[in-house]
DSSP file (Angstrom, degrees, kcal/mol; ACC not computed):
  #  RESIDUE AA STRUCTURE BP1 BP2  ACC     N-H-->O    O-->H-N    N-H-->O    O-->H-N    TCO  KAPPA ALPHA  PHI   PSI    X-CA   Y-CA   Z-CA
    1    1 A M              0   0    0      0, 0.0     2,-0.1     0, 0.0     0, 0.0   0.000 360.0 360.0 360.0 131.1   17.1  -11.0    1.1
    2    2 A S        -     0   0    0      1,-0.1     2,-0.2    25,-0.0    25,-0.1  -0.464 360.0-105.1 -78.1 151.3   13.7  -10.2    2.6
    3    3 A K        -     0   0    0     -2,-0.1    25,-2.5    23,-0.1     2,-0.5  -0.501  31.9-130.4 -75.0 142.0   11.1   -8.4    0.5
    4    4 A K  E     -a   28   0A   0     -2,-0.2    44,-2.5    23,-0.2    45,-1.3  -0.821  22.3-170.6-100.4 130.6   10.5   -4.8    1.4
    5    5 A I  E     -ab  29  49A   0     23,-2.9    25,-2.6    -2,-0.5     2,-0.5  -0.977  10.1-152.8-123.0 131.9    7.0   -3.5    1.9
    6    6 A L  E     -ab  30  50A   0     43,-2.3    45,-2.9    -2,-0.4     2,-0.6  -0.912   7.0-160.1-102.6 125.1    6.0    0.2    2.3
    7    7 A I  E     -ab  31  51A   0     23,-2.7    25,-2.4    -2,-0.5     2,-0.6  -0.929   5.2-171.5-102.7 123.3    2.9    0.9    4.3
    8    8 A V  E     +ab  32  52A   0     43,-3.2    45,-3.0    -2,-0.6     2,-0.3  -0.907  32.0 135.3-116.3 100.7    1.4    4.3    3.6
    9    9 A E        -     0   0    0     23,-2.1    47,-0.1    -2,-0.6    25,-0.1  -0.981  45.6-158.1-153.2 128.6   -1.3    4.8    6.2
   10   10 A D  S    S+     0   0    0     -2,-0.3     2,-1.0    45,-0.3     3,-0.1   0.608  77.4  88.6 -87.5 -11.9   -2.3    7.8    8.4
   11   11 A D     >  -     0   0    0      1,-0.2     4,-2.7     2,-0.1     5,-0.2  -0.768  66.3-163.2 -84.4 103.1   -4.1    5.6   11.0
   12   12 A L  H  > S+     0   0    0     -2,-1.0     4,-2.3     1,-0.2    -1,-0.2   0.821  83.8  52.5 -63.6 -34.0   -1.1    4.8   13.2
   13   13 A S  H  > S+     0   0    0      2,-0.2     4,-2.1     1,-0.2    -1,-0.2   0.904 112.2  45.5 -70.3 -38.5   -2.7    1.9   15.0
   14   14 A L  H  > S+     0   0    0      2,-0.2     4,-2.6    -3,-0.2     5,-0.2   0.925 113.3  50.0 -66.7 -44.4   -3.6    0.2   11.7
   15   15 A A  H  X S+     0   0    0     -4,-2.7     4,-2.7     1,-0.2    -2,-0.2   0.903 111.2  50.0 -59.6 -41.2   -0.1    0.9   10.3
   16   16 A S  H  X S+     0   0    0     -4,-2.3     4,-2.6    -5,-0.2    -1,-0.2   0.903 110.5  48.6 -65.1 -42.3    1.4   -0.6   13.5
   17   17 A A  H  X S+     0   0    0     -4,-2.1     4,-2.3     2,-0.2    -2,-0.2   0.918 113.4  47.3 -64.3 -43.7   -0.8   -3.7   13.3
   18   18 A L  H  X S+     0   0    0     -4,-2.6     4,-2.6     2,-0.2     5,-0.3   0.937 112.8  49.7 -61.5 -46.8    0.1   -4.2    9.6
   19   19 A R  H  X S+     0   0    0     -4,-2.7     4,-2.9    -5,-0.2     5,-0.3   0.938 111.6  47.7 -58.0 -49.2    3.8   -3.7   10.3
   20   20 A A  H  X S+     0   0    0     -4,-2.6     4,-2.2     1,-0.2    -1,-0.2   0.919 113.4  47.5 -60.8 -45.1    3.9   -6.1   13.2
   21   21 A G  H  X S+     0   0    0     -4,-2.3     4,-0.7     1,-0.2    -1,-0.2   0.908 115.4  44.5 -63.7 -42.5    2.1   -8.8   11.2
   22   22 A L  H ><>S+     0   0    0     -4,-2.6     5,-2.2     2,-0.2     3,-0.5   0.888 112.7  50.7 -70.6 -39.8    4.3   -8.4    8.2
   23   23 A E  H ><5S+     0   0    0     -4,-2.9     3,-1.9    -5,-0.3    -1,-0.2   0.876 104.0  59.2 -65.8 -35.8    7.5   -8.3   10.2
   24   24 A D  H 3<5S+     0   0    0     -4,-2.2    -1,-0.2     1,-0.3    -2,-0.2   0.783 104.2  52.3 -60.8 -25.8    6.4  -11.5   12.0
   25   25 A E  T <<5S-     0   0    0     -4,-0.7    -1,-0.3    -3,-0.5    -2,-0.2   0.360 128.0-100.3 -91.6   4.2    6.4  -13.1    8.5
   26   26 A G  T < 5S+     0   0    0     -3,-1.9    -3,-0.2     1,-0.3     2,-0.2   0.557  74.1 141.9  93.1   8.6    9.9  -11.9    7.8
   27   27 A F      < -     0   0    0     -5,-2.2     2,-0.6   -25,-0.1    -1,-0.3  -0.565  53.5-125.3 -82.9 148.7    9.2   -8.9    5.6
   28   28 A N  E     -a    4   0A   0    -25,-2.5   -23,-2.9    -2,-0.2     2,-0.4  -0.853  36.9-163.7 -88.4 118.2   11.2   -5.7    5.9
   29   29 A V  E     +a    5   0A   0     -2,-0.6     2,-0.3   -25,-0.2   -23,-0.2  -0.900  16.9 179.2-117.0 133.8    8.6   -2.9    6.5
   30   30 A I  E     -a    6   0A   0    -25,-2.6   -23,-2.7    -2,-0.4     2,-0.3  -0.901  15.6-148.3-123.6 158.1    8.9    0.8    6.2
   31   31 A E  E     -a    7   0A   0     -2,-0.3     2,-0.3   -25,-0.2   -23,-0.2  -0.934  18.1-179.5-132.1 150.2    6.1    3.4    6.8
   32   32 A A  E     -a    8   0A   0    -25,-2.4   -23,-2.1    -2,-0.3     3,-0.1  -0.966  16.8-152.7-137.1 152.5    4.9    6.7    5.7
   33   33 A H  S    S+     0   0    0     -2,-0.3     2,-0.3   -25,-0.2   -25,-0.1   0.260  76.2  32.1-116.4  12.4    1.9    8.5    7.1
   34   34 A D  S  > S-     0   0    0     22,-0.1     4,-2.4   -25,-0.1     5,-0.1  -0.966  82.8-109.2-156.7 161.9    0.8   10.6    4.1
   35   35 A G  H  > S+     0   0    0     24,-1.5     4,-2.6    22,-0.8     5,-0.2   0.833 112.9  56.1 -64.2 -35.7    0.9   10.3    0.3
   36   36 A G  H  > S+     0   0    0     21,-0.3     4,-1.7     2,-0.2    -1,-0.2   0.943 113.2  40.4 -62.6 -47.9    3.6   12.9   -0.2
   37   37 A L  H  > S+     0   0    0      1,-0.2     4,-2.7     2,-0.2    -2,-0.2   0.875 113.2  56.6 -67.3 -36.9    6.0   11.2    2.1
   38   38 A G  H  X S+     0   0    0     -4,-2.4     4,-2.2     2,-0.2    -2,-0.2   0.919 105.4  50.4 -59.4 -44.3    5.0    7.8    0.7
   39   39 A L  H  X S+     0   0    0     -4,-2.6     4,-2.0     1,-0.2    -1,-0.2   0.908 111.8  48.0 -61.0 -42.9    5.9    8.9   -2.8
   40   40 A K  H  X S+     0   0    0     -4,-1.7     4,-2.5     1,-0.2    -1,-0.2   0.904 111.1  50.7 -63.6 -42.2    9.3   10.0   -1.6
   41   41 A M  H  X S+     0   0    0     -4,-2.7     4,-2.3     2,-0.2     5,-0.3   0.846 107.1  54.0 -68.0 -32.5    9.9    6.8    0.3
   42   42 A V  H  X S+     0   0    0     -4,-2.2     4,-2.6    -5,-0.2    -1,-0.2   0.955 112.0  44.9 -62.2 -48.4    8.9    4.7   -2.8
   43   43 A E  H  < S+     0   0    0     -4,-2.0    -2,-0.2     1,-0.2    -1,-0.2   0.901 118.9  41.8 -62.4 -42.3   11.5    6.6   -4.9
   44   44 A D  H  < S+     0   0    0     -4,-2.5    -1,-0.2     1,-0.1    -2,-0.2   0.793 129.1  25.8 -76.6 -28.7   14.2    6.4   -2.2
   45   45 A N  H  < S-     0   0    0     -4,-2.3    -2,-0.2    -5,-0.2    -3,-0.2   0.594  81.4-148.5-115.4 -15.0   13.6    2.7   -1.1
   46   46 A L     <  -     0   0    0     -4,-2.6   -42,-0.2    -5,-0.3    -4,-0.1   0.923  24.9-157.8  39.7  68.9   12.0    1.0   -4.1
   47   47 A P        -     0   0    0      0, 0.0   -42,-0.2     0, 0.0    31,-0.1  -0.220  22.1-127.3 -69.3 163.8    9.9   -1.5   -2.1
   48   48 A N  S    S+     0   0    0    -44,-2.5    30,-0.8     1,-0.3     2,-0.3   0.739  91.6  10.0 -80.5 -24.8    8.6   -4.7   -3.6
   49   49 A L  E     -bc   5  78A   0    -45,-1.3   -43,-2.3    28,-0.1     2,-0.4  -0.991  65.3-148.8-155.3 147.7    5.1   -3.9   -2.6
   50   50 A I  E     -bc   6  79A   0     28,-2.3    30,-3.2    -2,-0.3     2,-0.6  -0.973   1.1-162.8-121.8 134.2    3.1   -1.0   -1.3
   51   51 A I  E     -bc   7  80A   0    -45,-2.9   -43,-3.2    -2,-0.4     2,-0.4  -0.979  27.5-178.4-112.1 116.5    0.0   -1.1    1.0
   52   52 A C  E     -bc   8  81A   0     28,-3.1    30,-3.1    -2,-0.6   -43,-0.2  -0.958  26.2-137.5-131.1 130.7   -1.6    2.3    0.7
   53   53 A D  E     - c   0  82A   0    -45,-3.0    30,-0.2    -2,-0.4     3,-0.1  -0.432  13.0-146.7 -71.1 154.0   -4.6    4.0    2.2
   54   54 A I  S    S+     0   0    0     28,-1.6     7,-2.7     1,-0.2     2,-0.8   0.911  83.6  56.2 -87.3 -52.9   -6.8    6.1   -0.1
   55   55 A A  S    S+     0   0    0     27,-0.2   -45,-0.3     5,-0.2    -1,-0.2  -0.722  73.2 136.7 -90.2 107.6   -7.9    8.9    2.2
   56   56 A M        -     0   0    0     -2,-0.8   -22,-0.1    -3,-0.1     2,-0.0  -0.955  52.4 -96.7-143.2 160.2   -4.9   10.7    3.7
   57   57 A P  S    S+     0   0    0      0, 0.0     2,-2.8     0, 0.0   -22,-0.8  -0.309  97.8  11.4 -73.3 163.9   -3.8   14.2    4.5
   58   58 A K  S    S+     0   0    0    -24,-0.1     2,-0.3   -23,-0.1   -24,-0.1  -0.324 139.0  11.9  69.2 -60.0   -1.5   16.3    2.1
   59   59 A M  S    S-     0   0    0     -2,-2.8   -24,-1.5     4,-0.0   -23,-0.2  -0.949  81.4-136.5-145.3 123.6   -1.7   13.8   -0.8
   60   60 A D     >  -     0   0    0     -2,-0.3     4,-2.4   -25,-0.1    -5,-0.2  -0.260  29.7-102.5 -78.8 171.5   -4.3   11.0   -0.9
   61   61 A G  H  > S+     0   0    0     -7,-2.7     4,-2.6     1,-0.2    -7,-0.2   0.823 119.9  53.4 -63.4 -34.1   -3.4    7.5   -2.0
   62   62 A L  H  > S+     0   0    0     -8,-0.5     4,-2.5     2,-0.2    -1,-0.2   0.898 110.1  47.8 -69.3 -39.2   -5.0    7.9   -5.4
   63   63 A E  H  > S+     0   0    0     -9,-0.2     4,-2.5     2,-0.2    -2,-0.2   0.918 113.4  48.8 -63.9 -42.9   -2.9   11.0   -6.1
   64   64 A M  H  X S+     0   0    0     -4,-2.4     4,-2.6     1,-0.2    -2,-0.2   0.928 112.2  48.2 -61.5 -45.4    0.2    9.2   -4.9
   65   65 A L  H  X S+     0   0    0     -4,-2.6     4,-2.3     2,-0.2    -2,-0.2   0.907 111.3  49.9 -63.2 -42.8   -0.5    6.2   -7.1
   66   66 A A  H  X S+     0   0    0     -4,-2.5     4,-0.7     2,-0.2    -1,-0.2   0.923 113.5  45.8 -62.2 -44.7   -1.2    8.3  -10.2
   67   67 A A  H >< S+     0   0    0     -4,-2.5     3,-0.8     1,-0.2     4,-0.2   0.906 113.0  50.3 -64.7 -41.8    2.1   10.2   -9.6
   68   68 A M  H >< S+     0   0    0     -4,-2.6     3,-1.8     1,-0.2     6,-0.4   0.891 104.1  57.5 -64.5 -40.8    4.0    7.0   -9.0
   69   69 A R  H 3< S+     0   0    0     -4,-2.3    -1,-0.2     1,-0.3    -2,-0.2   0.677  97.8  63.3 -67.2 -16.3    2.7    5.3  -12.2
   70   70 A K  T << S+     0   0    0     -3,-0.8    -1,-0.3    -4,-0.7     2,-0.2   0.521  93.1  81.2 -82.9  -5.6    4.1    8.2  -14.3
   71   71 A T  S <> S-     0   0    0     -3,-1.8     4,-0.9    -4,-0.2     3,-0.2  -0.640  82.5-126.0-102.4 157.9    7.7    7.3  -13.3
   72   72 A S  T  4 S+     0   0    0     -2,-0.2     4,-0.3     1,-0.2     3,-0.3   0.876 112.6  46.8 -66.4 -36.1   10.0    4.6  -14.6
   73   73 A W  T  4 S+     0   0    0      1,-0.2    -1,-0.2     2,-0.1    -4,-0.1   0.645 116.8  42.8 -81.6 -14.6   10.6    3.2  -11.1
   74   74 A G  T  4 S+     0   0    0     -6,-0.4     3,-0.4    -3,-0.2    -1,-0.2   0.456  84.1  93.7-111.4  -1.4    6.9    3.2  -10.2
   75   75 A K  S  < S+     0   0    0     -4,-0.9    -2,-0.1    -3,-0.3    -1,-0.1   0.866  99.5  23.6 -61.7 -38.3    5.2    1.9  -13.3
   76   76 A S  S    S+     0   0    0     -4,-0.3    -1,-0.2    -3,-0.1    -2,-0.1   0.293  84.1 130.9-118.4  11.3    5.1   -1.8  -12.3
   77   77 A L        -     0   0    0     -3,-0.4     2,-0.3     1,-0.1   -28,-0.1  -0.399  63.4-111.3 -65.3 140.9    5.3   -1.8   -8.5
   78   78 A S  E     -c   49   0A   0    -30,-0.8   -28,-2.3   -31,-0.1     2,-0.4  -0.564  39.9-172.0 -72.8 132.8    2.7   -4.0   -6.8
   79   79 A V  E     -c   50   0A   0     19,-0.4    21,-2.2    -2,-0.3    22,-1.2  -0.994  17.1-168.1-134.3 130.0    0.1   -1.9   -4.8
   80   80 A F  E     -cd  51 101A   0    -30,-3.2   -28,-3.1    -2,-0.4     2,-0.4  -0.967  19.7-146.7-110.4 131.9   -2.6   -2.9   -2.5
   81   81 A M  E     -cd  52 102A   0     20,-2.8    22,-2.9    -2,-0.5     2,-0.4  -0.820   6.8-159.0-102.8 138.9   -5.1   -0.2   -1.6
   82   82 A L  E     +cd  53 103A   0    -30,-3.1   -28,-1.6    -2,-0.4     2,-0.3  -0.925  21.5 169.1-109.8 139.0   -6.9    0.2    1.8
   83   83 A T  E     - d   0 104A   0     20,-2.2    22,-3.7    -2,-0.4    23,-0.3  -0.997  44.5-151.7-149.2 152.7  -10.0    2.2    2.0
   84   84 A N  S    S+     0   0    0     -2,-0.3     2,-0.4    20,-0.2    20,-0.1   0.444  82.3  91.9 -91.6  -6.0  -13.0    3.1    4.2
   85   85 A F        -     0   0    0      1,-0.1    20,-0.1     2,-0.1    -2,-0.1  -0.707  50.0-176.1 -94.8 137.0  -14.9    3.6    1.0
   86   86 A S        +     0   0    0     -2,-0.4     2,-0.3    18,-0.1    -1,-0.1   0.137  45.4 139.3-105.2  16.4  -17.0    1.0   -0.7
   87   87 A D     >  -     0   0    0      1,-0.2     4,-2.1     2,-0.0     3,-0.3  -0.442  50.8-147.6 -62.9 117.5  -17.5    3.7   -3.4
   88   88 A A  H  > S+     0   0    0     -2,-0.3     4,-2.7     1,-0.2     5,-0.2   0.822  94.4  58.1 -60.0 -33.4  -17.3    2.0   -6.8
   89   89 A N  H  > S+     0   0    0      2,-0.2     4,-2.3     1,-0.2    -1,-0.2   0.926 108.2  44.5 -66.0 -44.0  -15.8    5.2   -8.4
   90   90 A R  H  > S+     0   0    0     -3,-0.3     4,-2.5     2,-0.2    -2,-0.2   0.908 115.4  48.2 -66.4 -41.0  -12.8    5.3   -6.0
   91   91 A I  H  X S+     0   0    0     -4,-2.1     4,-2.5     2,-0.2    -2,-0.2   0.918 111.6  50.1 -64.8 -42.4  -12.2    1.6   -6.3
   92   92 A S  H  X S+     0   0    0     -4,-2.7     4,-1.9    -5,-0.2    -2,-0.2   0.900 110.2  50.7 -61.8 -41.2  -12.5    1.8  -10.1
   93   93 A T  H  X S+     0   0    0     -4,-2.3     4,-1.0     2,-0.2    -2,-0.2   0.928 110.0  49.6 -62.7 -45.0   -9.9    4.7  -10.1
   94   94 A A  H ><>S+     0   0    0     -4,-2.5     5,-1.4     1,-0.2     3,-0.8   0.924 111.7  48.4 -59.7 -44.5   -7.5    2.7   -8.0
   95   95 A L  H ><5S+     0   0    0     -4,-2.5     3,-1.5     1,-0.2    -1,-0.2   0.828 103.5  61.0 -67.1 -30.6   -7.8   -0.3  -10.3
   96   96 A S  H 3<5S+     0   0    0     -4,-1.9    -1,-0.2     1,-0.3    -2,-0.2   0.756 100.6  55.6 -68.2 -22.5   -7.3    2.0  -13.4
   97   97 A Y  T <<5S-     0   0    0     -4,-1.0    -1,-0.3    -3,-0.8    -2,-0.2   0.101 127.7-100.0 -93.1  21.6   -3.8    2.8  -11.9
   98   98 A S  T < 5 +     0   0    0     -3,-1.5     2,-0.5     1,-0.2   -19,-0.4   0.879  59.6 170.3  62.2  41.0   -3.0   -0.9  -11.8
   99   99 A S      < -     0   0    0     -5,-1.4    -1,-0.2     1,-0.1   -19,-0.2  -0.725  24.5-151.4 -75.5 130.5   -3.7   -1.3   -8.1
  100  100 A F        -     0   0    0    -21,-2.2     2,-0.3    -2,-0.5   -20,-0.2   0.820  66.7  -0.9 -82.1 -30.5   -3.5   -5.1   -7.7
  101  101 A R  E     -d   80   0A   0    -22,-1.2   -20,-2.8    -3,-0.1     2,-0.4  -0.980  59.3-155.7-150.6 157.2   -5.9   -5.5   -4.8
  102  102 A Y  E     -d   81   0A   0     -2,-0.3     2,-0.4   -22,-0.2   -20,-0.2  -0.995   4.1-161.2-138.1 149.9   -8.0   -3.4   -2.5
  103  103 A F  E     -d   82   0A   0    -22,-2.9   -20,-2.2    -2,-0.4     2,-0.5  -0.995  18.1-134.0-129.6 131.2   -9.3   -4.0    1.0
  104  104 A V  E >>  -d   83   0A   0     -2,-0.4     3,-2.0   -22,-0.2     4,-0.5  -0.762  20.6-137.9 -83.6 124.3  -12.1   -2.2    2.7
  105  105 A K  G >4 S+     0   0    0    -22,-3.7     3,-1.0    -2,-0.5   -21,-0.2   0.825 100.1  58.3 -56.3 -36.8  -10.9   -1.3    6.2
  106  106 A S  G 34 S+     0   0    0    -23,-0.3    -1,-0.3     1,-0.3   -22,-0.1   0.731 116.6  35.9 -67.4 -18.4  -14.2   -2.3    7.9
  107  107 A D  G <4 S+     0   0    0     -3,-2.0    -1,-0.3     2,-0.0    -2,-0.2   0.325  89.2 132.7-111.6   5.5  -13.8   -5.8    6.5
  108  108 A W    <<  -     0   0    0     -3,-1.0     2,-0.4    -4,-0.5     3,-0.1  -0.228  34.6-168.0 -70.1 150.1  -10.0   -6.2    6.7
  109  109 A D    >>  -     0   0    0      1,-0.1     4,-2.3     0, 0.0     3,-0.6  -0.973  16.6-147.0-137.4 115.9   -8.4   -9.3    8.1
  110  110 A L  H 3> S+     0   0    0     -2,-0.4     4,-2.6     1,-0.3     5,-0.2   0.875 100.2  52.2 -54.6 -42.4   -4.6   -9.1    8.8
  111  111 A S  H 3> S+     0   0    0      1,-0.2     4,-2.2     2,-0.2    -1,-0.3   0.867 109.2  50.6 -65.2 -34.2   -4.1  -12.8    7.9
  112  112 A K  H <> S+     0   0    0     -3,-0.6     4,-2.4     2,-0.2    -2,-0.2   0.912 110.5  48.7 -67.9 -42.8   -5.9  -12.3    4.6
  113  113 A I  H  X S+     0   0    0     -4,-2.3     4,-2.6     2,-0.2    -2,-0.2   0.932 112.5  48.3 -62.9 -44.5   -3.7   -9.3    3.7
  114  114 A I  H  X S+     0   0    0     -4,-2.6     4,-2.5     1,-0.2    -2,-0.2   0.909 110.7  51.4 -61.9 -41.8   -0.6  -11.2    4.6
  115  115 A E  H  X S+     0   0    0     -4,-2.2     4,-2.1    -5,-0.2    -1,-0.2   0.916 111.9  46.7 -60.1 -43.6   -1.8  -14.2    2.5
  116  116 A E  H  X S+     0   0    0     -4,-2.4     4,-2.7     2,-0.2    -2,-0.2   0.875 110.5  52.8 -68.1 -37.7   -2.3  -11.8   -0.5
  117  117 A V  H  X S+     0   0    0     -4,-2.6     4,-2.5     2,-0.2    -2,-0.2   0.935 109.7  48.9 -61.2 -46.3    1.1  -10.2    0.0
  118  118 A K  H  X>S+     0   0    0     -4,-2.5     5,-2.1     1,-0.2     4,-0.8   0.901 112.0  48.9 -61.3 -42.1    2.8  -13.6    0.0
  119  119 A K  H ><5S+     0   0    0     -4,-2.1     3,-0.7     3,-0.2    -1,-0.2   0.946 112.5  47.5 -61.6 -48.0    0.9  -14.6   -3.2
  120  120 A E  H 3<5S+     0   0    0     -4,-2.7    -2,-0.2     1,-0.2    -1,-0.2   0.889 118.7  39.6 -62.8 -40.0    1.8  -11.3   -4.9
  121  121 A L  H 3<5S-     0   0    0     -4,-2.5    -1,-0.2    -5,-0.2    -2,-0.2   0.456 106.8-127.0 -90.4  -1.2    5.5  -11.6   -4.0
  122  122 A K  T <<5       0   0    0     -4,-0.8    -3,-0.2    -3,-0.7    -4,-0.1   0.926 360.0 360.0  55.3  50.5    5.6  -15.3   -4.5
  123  123 A V      <       0   0    0     -5,-2.1    -4,-0.2    -6,-0.1    -5,-0.1   0.344 360.0 360.0-120.3 360.0    7.0  -16.1   -1.1
């Protein structure tokens, strides 16, 4: 069974690039484009890992992560955060919600993210 990854990202071109790269590696990928829908998709699909933007409309990634961590099904899910911010406070907040990794979008490298996903999921 392939591992399921949820991408929660409002930048459609970035989400598409992530999806294509992960699917090329054999992952089952689903997408949401705001935190509210992302939270619903986590509950409905129970992915193995989430890649989530911080700054999004309706509900940002930190709000989504905080809400998810309060649930029995979301307490221990692996989460990678994407951000345009190098703001230490936002990164610290993400890490306090047990975000396992974060990537600054201006420095992101698809192959590095895929490598980290594989490490986290032990594939």
